[in-house]
Every structure is written in C-alpha cells, then in structure tokens.
C-alpha positions in Angstrom: 0.0 0.0 0.0 1.4 3.4 -1.0 1.6 5.9 1.9 -1.0 4.2 4.1 -3.1 6.1 6.6 -2.1 6.0 10.3 -4.7 6.1 13.1 -4.3 6.8 16.8 -5.9 4.3 19.1 -8.8 6.6 20.1 -9.9 6.8 16.5 -9.4 3.1 15.8 -11.7 2.3 18.8 -14.4 4.5 17.2 -14.0 2.6 14.0 -14.3 -0.7 15.8 -17.4 0.5 17.7 -19.0 1.6 14.4 -18.2 -1.8 12.8 -19.6 -3.6 15.8 -22.8 -1.6 15.7 -23.1 -2.5 12.1 -23.0 -6.2 13.1 -19.6 -7.0 11.7 -17.9 -10.0 13.4 -14.5 -8.4 13.8 -13.1 -11.0 16.2 -14.1 -13.9 14.0 -12.6 -12.1 11.0 -9.4 -11.3 12.8 -9.0 -14.9 14.0 -9.8 -16.3 10.5 -7.3 -13.9 8.9 -4.6 -14.9 11.4 -5.1 -18.6 11.0 -5.1 -18.3 7.3 -1.9 -16.3 7.3 -0.1 -18.7 9.6 -1.2 -21.7 7.5 0.0 -20.0 4.3 3.3 -18.5 5.5 4.3 -21.2 8.1 2.8 -24.5 6.7 5.7 -26.4 8.4 4.7 -25.2 11.9 2.9 -28.1 13.6 3.1 -27.2 17.3 1.9 -23.7 17.8 1.9 -21.8 21.1 -0.9 -19.2 21.5 -0.7 -16.6 24.3 -4.1 -15.0 24.9 -4.8 -12.0 27.2 -8.0 -11.0 28.9 -9.3 -8.5 26.3 -10.4 -8.5 22.7 -6.9 -9.1 21.5 -7.0 -12.3 23.5 -10.3 -13.1 21.9 -8.7 -12.8 18.5 -6.0 -15.2 19.7 -8.6 -17.7 21.0 -10.4 -17.7 17.6 -7.1 -18.2 15.9 -6.3 -21.1 18.2 -9.6 -22.8 17.5 -9.2 -22.5 13.7 -5.7 -23.8 13.8 -6.8 -26.7 16.0 -9.5 -27.5 13.5 -6.9 -27.3 10.7 -5.0 -30.2 12.4 -2.3 -28.2 14.2 -1.2 -29.0 17.7 -2.2 -25.8 19.5 -0.9 -25.1 23.0 -3.0 -22.3 24.6 -2.1 -20.2 27.6 -4.3 -17.5 29.1 -2.8 -14.7 31.2 -6.2 -14.0 32.8 -9.8 -14.8 32.4 -11.6 -13.3 29.3 -13.4 -10.1 30.0 -15.5 -8.9 27.0 -18.4 -11.0 25.9 -17.0 -11.7 22.4 -13.8 -13.0 24.0 -15.8 -15.2 26.4 -17.7 -16.7 23.5 -14.4 -17.4 21.7 -13.1 -19.2 24.9 -16.3 -21.3 25.0 -15.8 -22.3 21.4 -12.2 -23.3 22.1 -13.3 -25.5 25.0 -16.2 -26.9 23.0 -13.8 -28.2 20.4 -11.7 -30.0 23.0 -9.1 -27.3 23.6 -7.1 -27.2 26.8 -5.6 -24.3 28.7 -2.0 -24.5 29.9 -1.0 -23.1 33.2 2.6 -22.5 32.0 4.6 -21.7 28.9 5.5 -24.9 26.9 9.1 -25.9 26.7 9.1 -25.7 22.9 7.0 -24.7 19.9 7.4 -24.3 16.1 5.6 -21.0 16.2 4.2 -18.6 18.8 1.2 -16.2 18.5 1.1 -13.1 20.7 -2.5 -12.1 21.6 -1.7 -10.8 25.1 -2.5 -7.1 24.7 -3.7 -4.9 21.8 -4.0 -1.2 21.2 -5.9 -0.6 24.5 -2.7 -1.0 26.6 -1.8 2.4 28.2 0.4 1.2 31.0 3.6 -0.6 31.7 3.3 -4.4 31.9 3.0 -6.1 35.3 5.8 -8.3 36.5 3.7 -11.4 35.8 3.1 -10.3 32.2 6.8 -9.5 31.8 7.7 -13.0 33.0 5.2 -14.5 30.5 6.7 -12.5 27.7 10.3 -13.5 28.6 9.2 -17.2 28.6 7.6 -16.8 25.2 10.8 -15.1 23.7 12.9 -17.9 25.2 11.2 -20.4 22.8 13.4 -19.0 20.1 10.8 -19.6 17.4 9.0 -17.2 15.0 6.6 -14.9 16.9 3.4 -13.6 15.2 1.9 -10.5 16.9 -1.8 -10.0 16.5 -2.5 -6.3 15.8 0.5 -5.0 17.7 3.3 -6.6 19.7 2.1 -6.8 23.3 3.7 -4.0 25.4 4.3 -1.6 22.5 2.3 1.6 22.8 0.2 1.9 19.6 0.2 5.7 19.5 3.8 6.4 20.4 6.1 3.5 19.7 7.3 3.5 23.3 7.8 0.2 25.1 9.4 -1.4 28.1 9.2 -5.2 28.3 7.7 -6.1 25.0 7.1 -9.0 22.6 9.7 -8.9 19.9 7.7 -10.1 16.9 8.9 -11.7 13.7 5.8 -10.5 11.9 2.9 -8.2 13.0 -0.6 -8.7 11.5 -2.0 -5.1 11.8 -5.8 -5.2 11.9 -8.2 -2.6 10.5 -5.5 0.1 9.9 -1.9 0.8 10.7 -0.9 2.3 14.1 1.9 4.9 14.2 3.7 3.1 17.0 4.6 0.3 14.6 6.7 2.6 12.6 8.6 4.9 14.9 10.8 4.6 18.0 11.0 1.1 19.5 8.3 -0.1 17.2 10.8 -0.2 14.3 12.7 -2.9 16.2 9.8 -4.8 17.8 7.2 -5.2 15.1 9.2 -7.2 12.6 7.6 -7.4 9.2 4.2 -5.8 9.1 1.2 -6.6 7.0 -2.2 -4.8 7.0 -5.5 -6.7 7.2 -8.6 -4.4 7.1 -11.0 -7.1 8.2 -13.3 -6.1 5.3 -14.6 -3.0 7.1 -16.4 -0.8 4.6 -14.7 2.5 3.8 -17.6 4.6 4.9 -17.0 3.4 8.5 -13.5 4.9 8.5 -12.8 8.3 10.0 -10.2 10.8 8.7 -6.7 9.5 9.4 -4.5 11.2 12.0 -1.4 11.0 9.8 0.3 8.9 7.1 3.3 6.7 6.5 5.6 8.0 3.8 6.5 4.7 2.0 6.9 6.2 -1.4 8.4 9.5 -2.8 6.3 12.5 -2.0 4.4 13.6 -5.2 5.7 17.1 -4.6 9.1 16.1 -5.9 7.7 16.3 -9.4 7.6 20.1 -9.0 11.4 20.0 -9.3 11.4 19.0 -12.9 13.3 21.7 -14.8 12.2 23.9 -17.6 14.5 24.4 -20.6 14.4 28.1 -20.2 16.1 28.3 -16.8 19.5 29.1 -15.3 21.3 28.7 -11.9 19.4 31.7 -10.5 16.2 29.8 -11.0 17.1 27.3 -8.4 18.0 29.4 -5.4 21.2 30.2 -3.5 21.6 28.5 -0.2 23.8 30.0 2.5 25.2 27.5 4.9 26.4 29.1 8.1 28.7 27.1 10.4 32.1 25.5 10.2 33.9 26.6 13.4 37.4 25.4 14.1 37.6 21.7 13.9 34.1 21.4 12.4 34.5 22.7 8.9 33.7 19.3 7.5 30.1 19.6 8.8 29.5 22.8 6.7 31.2 21.2 3.7 28.9 18.2 3.9 25.8 20.3 4.1 27.0 22.5 1.2 28.0 19.6 -1.0 24.6 17.9 -0.4 22.8 21.1 -1.3 24.8 21.5 -4.5 24.3 17.9 -5.6 20.6 18.0 -4.9 20.0 20.9 -7.3 20.6 24.2 -5.6 21.7 26.8 -8.2 24.5 28.2 -6.0 25.8 27.4 -2.5 27.6 29.9 -0.3 29.5 28.6 2.7 29.9 31.0 5.6 32.6 29.6 7.8 33.6 30.7 11.3 37.0 29.2 10.6 38.3 31.1 7.6 41.5 29.0 7.1 39.9 27.2 4.1 39.8 29.2 0.9 38.5 26.6 -1.5 36.9 23.1 -1.3 39.2 21.1 -3.6 36.6 18.3 -3.7 33.8 20.6 -4.6 35.2 23.9 -5.9 31.8 25.1 -7.0 31.1 26.0 -3.4 31.7 29.7 -2.7 33.6 30.1 0.6 33.3 33.3 2.7 33.5 34.3 6.3 30.3 33.6 8.2 29.6 37.3 8.6 30.1 38.0 4.9 28.1 35.0 3.8 25.2 36.0 6.0 24.8 39.2 4.1 25.5 37.8 0.6 23.1 39.6 -1.7 22.1 36.5 -3.7 21.0 34.4 -0.8 17.4 33.0 -1.0 17.7 30.6 2.0 19.8 30.2 5.2 20.8 26.8 6.7 22.5 27.5 10.0 24.1 25.0 12.4 26.4 22.5 10.7 29.7 22.8 12.7 28.5 26.1 14.2 29.7 25.6 17.7 28.3 27.6 20.7 30.6 30.5 20.9 29.6 34.1 21.3 30.2 34.7 17.6 27.9 31.7 16.8 25.2 33.1 19.0 25.3 36.5 17.3 25.2 34.8 13.8 22.1 32.9 14.9 20.4 36.0 16.2 21.0 37.7 12.8 19.8 34.6 10.9 16.6 34.4 12.9 16.0 38.2 12.2 16.6 37.6 8.5 13.5 37.7 6.2 14.8 34.6 4.4 13.5 31.1 4.9 15.6 29.4 7.6 16.7 25.9 8.5 18.3 25.3 11.9 20.2 22.2 12.8 22.9 21.0 15.2 24.4 23.7 17.5 21.9 26.3 16.1 19.3 24.2 17.9 21.3 24.0 21.1 21.8 27.8 21.1 18.1 28.3 20.5 17.2 26.0 23.3 19.2 28.1 25.8 17.6 31.5 24.9 14.1 32.6 25.6 14.8 35.7 23.5 15.6 33.6 20.4 12.6 31.4 21.0 10.4 34.5 21.1 12.0 35.8 17.9 11.4 32.4 16.2 7.7 32.8 16.9 7.7 36.2 15.3 9.2 35.1 12.0 7.1 35.5 8.9 9.3 33.5 6.5 9.4 29.7 6.7 11.3 28.1 9.6 12.5 24.5 9.7 14.0 22.7 12.7 15.7 19.3 12.3 16.6 18.0 15.7 17.7 14.6 16.8 15.9 13.4 20.1 18.5 14.9 22.4 18.3 18.3 20.7 14.5 18.1 20.7 14.6 17.5 24.5 16.7 20.6 25.0 14.3 22.6 22.8 11.3 21.3 24.8 13.2 21.6 28.2 12.5 17.9 28.9 14.4 14.6 28.8 15.4 12.6 25.7 13.5 9.7 27.3 10.3 11.9 27.4 10.8 12.8 23.7 11.2 9.2 22.7 8.2 8.2 24.8 6.0 10.0 22.3 7.8 11.2 19.2 4.7 12.4 17.4 3.6 14.6 20.3 7.1 15.9 20.7 7.4 16.9 17.1 4.0 18.6 17.2 5.0 20.4 20.4 8.1 21.7 18.8 6.2 22.9 15.7 3.8 24.8 18.0 6.4 26.3 20.3 8.6 27.6 17.6 6.1 28.1 14.8 8.2 25.9 12.5 8.1 22.8 10.4 9.9 20.0 12.3 11.8 16.9 11.3 12.4 14.8 14.5 15.1 12.5 13.4 15.6 8.9 14.4 14.0 5.5 13.6 10.7 6.5 11.9 11.5 10.2 11.6 8.5 12.5 12.3 7.7 15.3 9.8 5.3 17.8 11.4 3.9 21.3 11.3 1.2 22.8 13.4 -1.5 21.1 11.4 -0.3 17.7 10.4 2.3 14.9 10.8 3.7 11.9 9.0 6.2 9.2 9.6 9.0 8.6 7.1 9.4 4.9 6.2 12.6 5.0 4.2 16.1 4.5 5.7 17.9 2.0 7.9 20.6 1.8 10.6 23.4 2.4 8.0 22.6 6.1 8.5 23.9 5.9 12.1 27.2 7.5 11.2 28.8 10.9 11.6 27.8 13.8 9.3 24.5 12.3 8.1 22.5 15.1 9.8 24.6 17.7 8.0 23.9 16.0 4.7 20.2 15.8 5.5 20.1 19.5 6.2 21.8 20.2 2.9 19.2 18.1 1.1 16.2 19.8 2.7 17.7 23.2 2.1 18.2 22.4 -1.6 14.6 21.2 -2.0 13.3 24.3 -0.3 15.5 26.6 -2.4 14.1 25.0 -5.5 10.5 25.8 -4.6 9.1 23.1 -2.4 7.1 24.2 0.6 8.5 23.7 4.1 6.6 20.5 4.9 7.1 19.2 1.3 10.8 19.8 1.6 11.1 18.1 5.0 9.1 15.1 3.9 10.9 14.8 0.5 14.3 15.4 2.0 13.8 12.8 4.8 12.5 10.2 2.3 15.3 10.8 -0.2 18.0 10.6 2.5 16.5 7.3 3.7 16.1 6.0 0.2 19.8 6.7 -0.4 20.7 4.4 2.5 18.2 1.8 1.3 19.8 1.8 -2.2 23.3 1.5 -0.6 22.2 -1.4 1.5 21.1 -3.4 -1.5 24.8 -3.5 -2.4 26.0 -3.9 1.3 23.2 -6.0 3.0 24.8 -5.9 6.4 24.5 -2.1 6.4 27.8 -1.2 7.9 30.2 1.6 6.7 28.0 4.1 4.8 29.6 7.5 5.1 27.8 10.8 4.9 29.9 11.7 1.8 28.7 8.6 0.0 25.1 9.3 0.9 25.1 12.5 -1.1 25.6 10.7 -4.4 23.0 8.0 -3.6 20.5 10.8 -2.6 21.1 12.5 -5.9 20.5 9.2 -7.7 17.3 8.6 -5.8 16.0 12.1 -6.7 16.7 11.7 -10.4 15.2 8.2 -10.4 12.0 9.6 -8.9 11.9 12.4 -11.4 12.5 9.9 -14.3 9.6 7.8 -13.1 7.1 10.7 -12.5 
C-alpha cells in the first residue's frame, strides 16, 4: 500500500465501535485472517503456542487457536487472565467446546508462537507477571506472530518497556503509528495490513500517514528548458567553526548535488579558501556570507559551535527575512535562549527545525526519554512552540507542522554515522531553495535521505560503513530516479 493512513488508538476504537454496531464479526474475521496467514506462511509449523490475554486481542487469539486446531495443528494455549469482553468469552467457550485445553505454564518448545496478550488498548507498563510470560515466550526461540501489535508496544507512540519482539505483525483494520517509529521499528518485525473487510464509509479521517513512497511534490522540481542557476536558489550554509569545517562542507555539497543553483558557505574558521573536492562552493567568512546579496535561504548550524560569535550569527539569521533551516548547534543555542525562542515565533518566513531526540529534548526543556516516549507529540509540540516545520530524526522520523504529521518509512541503521545530519540539512535546504514548501521539503528530504541508505544497503546488505559523503551521491541518484519515473 502506498503511503498508508495512520490512526491513533482513540480513532481506531471509534471505527471498531461503528463496525460492531453494524454487526460486523470483527473478532471472527481477525481470527480467520490470522489462522489463514499462519497456514499460508508457516505451513511447516505443527506445534503452535498461542498466548491470549484478557481483552479483545486475547479473543482474536482464541479464535485463531480454535481455527488452527480444527486445521490439524497442535495448539498449546495459555491465558494470562480470564476473558473479560463477551465476544472473548464466546471465543473461549468455542475453544473449550472443540476440545481445547488451557495450559498453566509456557510450553518448553514450539514451532511458532502467536502473541495475543494485549492490543491497542494498553496504556500502562506491563506487570511483573506479564513480563515474565513474555520472557518465557521469547525464550522459545521460534518465530513470533503478533496480533494487531506486539504486546507492550504503545500503539500511538512506539514507546515500550518489556515487549514482545515479533517476527511479523498482523496489523488489523488500519496501521498504528507506534509500529513505525521509535522502538516499534525494532519490535514489530515485518508488518502486513488486514482491514477485516470494514467498509470504507465506516472509517474516519486518518490522523497521519506513513511515507512509504516518494512524495508527489518532488515532481515540481522538474526543470524547464528556459532556466538558469538563479532559477534554483542560493543556499547559504552558516557554520564550520574550528575543527568542524567538515560539517559545513557536507551540508554545502549535499545542497549542491541536490540541485541548488548556488551554495555559499559561511565559515567561522576562515582558514579554508576553497573546497578542492567541490570547488563550485563559494567560501566566505560567516559574517560576509550571512549578508551575501544573492541568498534565498539560510541553513544554520552544521559545525556552528556555541561561541559568542555563533550566538550572534544565529540572532542575525533568525532576524533575517529569508527562509531558515536550523540544525545542530543552532538548535542548542536556540534551546538556551528565551529571547531567540520568542524571535522564532515572530518570523514571517518559513522556519525548519531538524533536531535529533537529544536536541529536541533541549528545545522542549525535557528529557530525551520523554521525547522518545511520544515522538509524534514531541514533534508537534516543537512545531507549535517555535512556529516551525519540524523533522524529528531517528528511527521512523517524524515530519510535522502545526496542522499535520507523517512518519518517514525509508532509511535504515546504516545512517547511524557521523555527518548524516549535515547531509540531510543540505538536502532539505536544496529542495526548499528550488521551490518546495517547508513540509514538502522536509518530507521529501527525509525520504530521499533514507532512500539513499536503502539503495546503498542493496549492495551492502549488512549495512555497515555508509559514510555521509557517499550518501550524497546516492540521494542525488534517488532524486533523479523519482523524477524519471514521474
């Protein structure tokens, strides 16, 4: 599915309630879907351990267990607690009526395990007893299929403590954001969507979407024959303090390779007069570059440092009428100044912030753990506090403004290397300079950056050793491939 909708649990519960009111047998459908999927994808699995919890997710597991039993599988069922909802009680009665037994302990071995302990309704940490049950399930060392969401993973946020680590997640009705950001990226395994045949008119408007394919806005970058370098903007990169010139060079090179007409580097360390690798870059002092008459956009922060001079340059940049992207130490300086925060809120030109979780925590005056506990809410809070478009980086990067959010699905752990954030800033700056809107530039830049790593990983499957410099060329290739296909 291309760019599927994402729903928060509150809205999913409304959809479930509407479907139930319409008489749709959702539990039976979920169980049938799960049993069919297991038989199709794991036909060799004969002994199957099913863990059922007390709620509707447990009811889904009970239906699945009964159908697998009827299909000739040896099903070992354990219940963590008695069934609560009436549909789950009926599912338990059906299991017992077909001769099913209930284990009091986790079996010593199984070919496959099915997790139906908790679903999207969980909004607390798991009890010690539940954590022990989960640890015992994981110790079976067999494939684990999670029904709807891995138990213990928060559906709205992707936060988790002790959680099922699934091989595959069967997501029912619609996708949950927690599957695709934060810890969900590690815990959900492969994910498939099963809508349980709910009619489209029972669905509500989605809360966000998952960016699985290139944003359609990239097509706007297609060039007209009658154009010149001035048609594609001039990006000013302000940073490059002593010992950190490389950060500014990476951002500038990325902006140039991604189509910016001209790139001006404003360096605090003026010892470098030319970039011998990319001589097209125009090198100036930071102060001179900040006032370059051709600038159409400022990208401030790569290698900026936190000196008095850096703070003054940031103040001037925020006061500028130009679109502004802030990254790295520009964000750290902003976080420490109420005056600059107020100035950000007064800006009339576009503002973009691209923090990683620790920088986001400083900007929100909270902890990194709190940011990661709800990445979507954190990104939205940043957008509102600073009146900016935000890219909260990390696994399942969040793209947000004050009205909407999305999760980027491209990319992989190969991007965990020095300088990647500088390259990403240059990519986004280039897209903004060429005419994309702030949110379009953030969504497209994040996707292209991730796609670059995905393309590289096809050549290097283990995903180790991708440098930021290499990423630039792969990102340019991804951009041109998208334009060629559009």
